[in-house]
C-alpha positions in Angstrom: 103.6 63.6 86.3 104.7 61.8 83.1 103.6 58.3 82.0 106.3 55.8 81.1 105.7 54.1 77.7 104.4 51.0 79.4 101.9 53.0 81.5 99.4 53.3 78.7 95.7 52.6 78.8 94.6 49.8 76.5 92.3 50.5 73.6 89.0 48.7 73.2 90.5 46.5 70.5 93.4 45.6 72.8 90.9 44.7 75.5 89.0 42.5 73.1 92.1 40.8 71.9 93.4 40.1 75.4 90.0 38.8 76.6 89.6 36.6 73.6 93.0 35.1 74.1 92.3 34.4 77.7 89.1 32.6 76.9 90.9 30.6 74.2 93.6 29.6 76.6 91.0 28.2 79.1 88.0 27.2 77.0 86.5 24.9 79.7 86.5 27.7 82.2 86.0 30.9 80.1 83.4 32.1 77.6 83.7 35.1 75.3 80.7 36.4 73.4 79.0 39.4 71.9 76.1 40.8 73.9 75.0 43.8 71.9 75.8 46.5 69.5 76.4 50.2 70.0 74.5 53.0 68.2 77.3 53.0 65.6 77.3 49.3 65.3 80.4 48.5 67.5 80.1 45.2 69.3 79.8 44.9 73.1 81.7 41.9 74.5 81.3 39.9 77.7 84.0 37.6 79.1 82.9 35.0 81.7 85.0 33.0 84.0 83.5 30.1 85.9 80.1 28.5 85.9 78.6 29.1 89.4 75.1 30.6 89.5 76.2 33.2 92.0 77.6 35.9 89.9 79.7 39.1 90.0 79.4 41.5 87.0 82.2 43.9 86.4 81.6 46.8 83.9 84.3 48.9 82.4 84.2 51.9 80.0 80.9 53.4 81.1 82.6 56.8 80.8 85.0 57.2 77.9 87.3 59.6 79.8 87.8 57.2 82.7 90.3 54.7 81.2 91.6 52.8 84.2 88.7 50.4 84.3 89.8 48.5 81.2 93.2 47.7 82.7 91.6 46.7 86.0 89.1 44.5 84.3 91.8 42.5 82.5 93.8 42.2 85.8 90.7 40.9 87.6 89.9 38.4 84.8 93.5 37.1 85.0 93.1 36.7 88.7 89.7 34.9 88.4 91.3 32.5 85.9 94.4 31.7 88.0 92.9 31.9 91.6 90.6 29.0 92.2 89.5 30.4 95.6 88.4 33.7 94.0 85.9 31.8 91.8 84.8 29.1 94.3 81.1 29.3 94.4 81.2 32.5 92.3 81.4 33.2 88.6 82.9 36.4 87.3 81.6 38.3 84.2 83.3 41.2 82.6 81.6 43.7 80.2 84.7 45.0 78.4 83.5 48.4 77.4 79.9 49.7 78.0 80.4 52.6 75.5 82.7 51.7 72.6 81.5 54.6 70.6 82.6 57.0 73.4 85.9 55.2 73.7 86.6 55.8 70.1 86.4 59.6 70.7 88.4 59.9 73.9 91.9 59.9 72.4 94.4 60.2 75.3 95.6 56.6 76.1 98.8 57.9 77.6 98.3 61.5 78.9 101.6 63.1 79.9 99.8 66.0 81.7 96.3 67.2 82.5 96.5 69.4 79.5 97.4 66.5 77.2 94.5 64.6 78.8 92.0 67.4 77.9 93.3 67.9 74.4 91.9 64.5 73.5 89.0 64.7 75.9 85.5 63.3 75.3 82.6 62.5 77.7 79.2 62.1 76.2 76.1 64.2 77.0 74.1 62.5 79.8 71.4 61.0 77.5 74.2 59.2 75.6 75.9 57.7 78.6 74.8 54.0 79.0 74.5 53.9 82.8 73.0 57.4 83.2 70.5 57.3 80.2 67.6 55.7 82.3 67.7 58.7 84.6 67.1 61.2 81.9 65.3 59.3 79.1 62.0 57.4 78.9 62.3 53.6 78.5 61.4 53.6 74.8 64.3 55.9 74.0 67.2 54.2 75.8 70.3 53.7 73.8 71.2 50.1 72.7 74.2 50.1 75.0 71.9 50.6 78.0 69.6 47.8 76.8 72.5 45.5 76.3 73.8 46.1 79.9 70.4 45.6 81.5 69.9 42.4 79.4 73.2 41.1 80.9 72.0 42.0 84.4 68.7 40.2 83.7 70.5 37.1 82.5 73.2 36.9 85.2 71.2 38.3 88.2 74.4 39.2 89.9 74.6 39.6 93.7 77.1 42.3 93.0 77.6 44.6 90.0 80.8 46.6 90.1 81.2 49.5 87.7 84.8 50.8 87.3 85.1 54.6 87.2 87.7 57.2 87.8 88.5 60.9 88.1 91.2 63.1 86.7 92.4 64.9 89.8 91.4 63.9 93.3 91.1 60.7 95.4 89.5 57.4 95.5 86.0 56.6 96.8 83.2 54.0 96.5 79.5 54.6 95.9 77.2 51.8 97.0 73.5 51.3 96.2 73.3 49.4 99.4 75.8 49.1 102.2 78.4 46.4 102.2 79.5 46.0 105.8 83.2 45.4 106.2 84.3 47.1 102.9 85.5 50.3 104.4 88.5 48.8 106.2 90.2 46.9 103.2 89.4 49.9 101.0 91.2 52.3 103.3 94.1 49.9 103.9 94.6 49.5 100.1 94.5 53.3 99.5 97.0 53.9 102.3 99.5 51.2 101.1 99.4 52.6 97.5 99.6 56.3 98.6 96.2 57.2 97.1 94.1 59.7 99.0 90.6 58.8 100.0 88.1 61.3 98.9 86.1 61.6 102.1 83.8 64.4 100.9 83.2 63.5 97.3 80.9 66.0 95.7 79.4 63.1 93.6 78.1 61.7 96.8 77.1 65.0 98.5 74.7 64.4 101.4 74.9 60.6 101.3 75.5 58.6 104.4 78.9 57.0 104.8 79.7 53.6 106.2 83.4 54.6 106.4 85.8 57.2 105.1 85.2 57.4 101.3 82.6 54.7 101.3 79.2 56.3 100.5 75.8 54.7 100.5 73.2 56.1 98.1 70.1 57.4 99.8 66.8 55.6 99.0 64.8 56.7 96.0 62.5 59.6 96.9 64.8 61.3 99.3 66.2 64.8 98.6 69.3 65.3 96.5 72.1 67.8 97.3 72.1 69.4 93.8 68.4 69.7 92.7 69.3 71.1 89.3 71.3 68.2 88.1 69.2 66.2 85.6 70.7 62.8 86.2 69.9 60.9 89.4 72.0 57.9 90.3 69.0 56.2 91.8 67.4 55.9 88.4 70.5 54.6 86.7 71.4 51.1 85.6 73.2 50.8 89.0 69.8 50.0 90.6 68.8 47.3 88.0 70.5 44.6 90.0 68.2 45.3 93.0 65.3 43.5 91.3 67.3 40.3 91.8 68.5 41.0 95.4 71.8 42.4 94.2 73.6 45.7 94.6 76.1 47.9 92.7 79.4 49.2 93.8 81.0 52.1 91.9 84.8 52.2 92.5 86.5 55.4 91.6 90.3 55.9 91.4 92.3 59.1 90.4 94.8 59.5 87.6 96.4 62.4 89.5 96.1 62.4 93.3 95.5 65.4 95.6 95.6 65.5 99.4 93.1 68.4 99.3 90.2 65.9 99.0 90.9 63.7 102.0 91.2 66.4 104.8 88.4 65.7 107.3 89.0 68.9 109.3 86.2 71.4 109.4 86.3 74.2 106.9 86.3 77.6 108.6 83.7 79.1 106.3 82.3 76.4 104.0 79.2 78.2 102.7 81.2 81.4 101.8 83.9 79.3 100.1 81.3 77.4 98.0 79.6 80.6 97.0 82.9 81.9 95.7 83.4 78.6 93.8 79.9 79.1 92.3 80.9 82.5 91.1 84.0 81.2 89.4 82.0 78.4 87.8 79.6 80.9 86.3 82.4 83.1 85.0 84.2 80.2 83.5 81.0 78.9 81.9 80.1 82.3 80.4 83.6 82.5 78.9 83.2 79.2 77.1 79.6 80.1 76.1 80.8 83.3 74.5 83.3 81.4 72.3 80.5 79.0 71.3 78.1 81.8 70.5 80.7 83.5 68.3 81.6 80.3 66.5 78.1 78.8 66.2 77.2 80.5 62.8 80.3 78.9 61.4 79.6 75.4 62.8 76.9 74.3 60.3 77.5 70.6 59.7 79.5 70.1 62.9 76.6 69.0 65.1 78.3 65.8 66.3 78.8 64.1 69.7 81.6 66.5 70.7 79.5 69.6 70.2 76.5 68.0 71.9 78.6 67.0 74.9 80.1 70.5 75.2 76.7 72.1 75.0 75.3 69.7 77.6 78.1 70.4 80.1 77.6 74.2 79.6 73.9 73.9 80.2 74.5 72.3 83.7 76.6 75.3 84.8 73.9 77.9 85.8 71.8 75.4 87.8 74.7 73.9 89.6 76.0 77.4 90.5 72.6 78.2 91.9 72.5 75.0 93.9 75.9 75.9 95.5 74.8 79.5 96.1 71.3 78.9 97.6 71.6 75.5 99.2 73.4 74.9 102.6 76.6 72.8 102.1 75.9 69.1 102.1 79.2 68.7 104.1 81.4 71.3 105.9 84.8 69.6 105.8 87.9 70.8 104.0 87.7 67.6 101.9 84.2 68.5 100.6 85.1 72.1 99.7 88.1 70.7 97.9 86.0 68.2 95.9 83.5 71.0 95.0 86.4 73.2 93.9 87.6 70.3 91.6 84.1 69.8 90.2 83.7 73.5 89.5 87.0 73.6 87.6 86.2 70.3 85.8 82.9 71.2 84.2 83.8 74.3 82.1 87.3 72.9 81.3 85.7 69.8 79.8 83.3 71.8 77.8 86.1 74.1 76.5 88.2 71.0 75.6 85.5 69.3 73.6 84.5 72.6 71.9 88.2 73.2 71.1 88.3 69.8 69.3 85.3 70.9 67.2 86.9 74.2 66.3 90.3 72.7 65.4 88.6 70.3 63.0 87.1 73.3 61.1 90.2 75.5 61.6 87.9 78.0 63.2 89.3 81.5 64.1 88.0 81.1 67.7 90.2 78.1 68.4 93.3 80.1 69.8 91.1 81.6 72.5 90.0 78.2 73.7 93.5 76.8 73.4 94.6 79.5 75.9 91.7 78.7 78.2 92.3 75.0 78.2 96.0 75.4 78.8 95.6 78.0 81.6 92.8 76.1 83.4 94.6 72.8 83.2 97.7 74.3 84.7 95.8 76.1 87.4 93.9 72.9 88.3 97.2 71.0 88.7 98.8 73.8 90.7 95.9 74.4 93.1 95.6 70.7 93.9 99.3 70.0 94.0 98.4 67.0 91.8 100.8 64.0 91.5 100.6 61.2 89.0 99.4 57.9 90.4 101.3 55.1 88.7 99.0 53.1 86.5 99.8 49.8 88.3 98.7 51.5 91.6 95.4 52.7 90.0 94.7 49.2 88.8 95.8 47.4 92.0 93.7 49.6 94.3 90.6 49.3 92.1 91.1 45.5 91.8 91.6 45.0 95.5 88.4 47.1 96.2 86.4 45.0 93.8 87.6 41.7 95.3 86.9 43.0 98.8 83.4 44.1 97.8 82.7 40.7 96.2 83.8 39.0 99.4 81.9 41.1 101.8 78.8 41.4 99.7 78.6 37.7 99.2 78.2 37.2 102.9 74.9 39.0 102.7 73.8 37.8 99.3 70.7 35.6 98.9 71.4 31.9 98.2 70.3 30.4 95.0 
């Protein structure tokens, strides 16, 4: 489960340097420019390859804790430059990092273990996430990163937007805002060749129709959602912005550590009872972190930064999600879905604990040792329960890149001509 030295996720500065060098090497083919600024004044950069009006937009770094996308973006840009067929009739555009502020706070470029990953963990609160912000904020309060992304979509009018995501422990899956016929087969073939499980019952896509194993199509706006308490709705995110131009979005997820518990399509013998038990554990774990926060809060004056906001936001989701799992019939009844819910239930309080721990360590707070124990114990239990195995970085990148290229090829067949 250890990373070799070369299996390191690049920083935003390294992404920028590599993209700028690629553009300088092929100035007639490539363009590199700034397309916006973050809330903290960090630049957002776009690398373009080719000049065709029919465009694919690839977005990396929407979630700071999902680092594979930056490496995949560079691999795709190199392929677009060197493979004439890939860019015949299609231009490729790469938003290097949608959230550079978040990337500056997630500090595990080479995690040696799940514990190591969480000791440097950061994932912003929902309103501070560029893609999710439109689902929880009014238009006049959207962060500048969101406005920059939607401006790029308005300019390029891509027939396909691909946003590169990932998970810590689990499998690979795809979320589509509209079906892409033919994608499921190359996606499954790539995953099998690289020994990456397909997350057939992803809790992120609970209740969505599937066009193939692990390929989930988002239900239309206005339809019911599986988890009513969750404040963010993908159908109001930037993923749907491409629809106004006849395009669609594909979200390609890959795991850092793989688990075969999330790709078992067999029926679970008692899914509702199992998920109720998972809801109970989620509540207990959330309360345990909440108690640490309540004890430390009087001593945290002046520490109201993004880490604490994110930890609080994650904890606030726990009661509603547990109620959804307790009182709503399971959206799926397979072993894979129950496994995915199990992972989600472990992930949420663990992330809150990890981010709160970083805040407490910065202030040398007396409550830090209790959280250190929780983060270490929960990380180890997560890995053990899911029999997690490290996915080599080159396999993460190759699978994600193959899926992007397959999506571009198959979506182009149904894209409007311009």
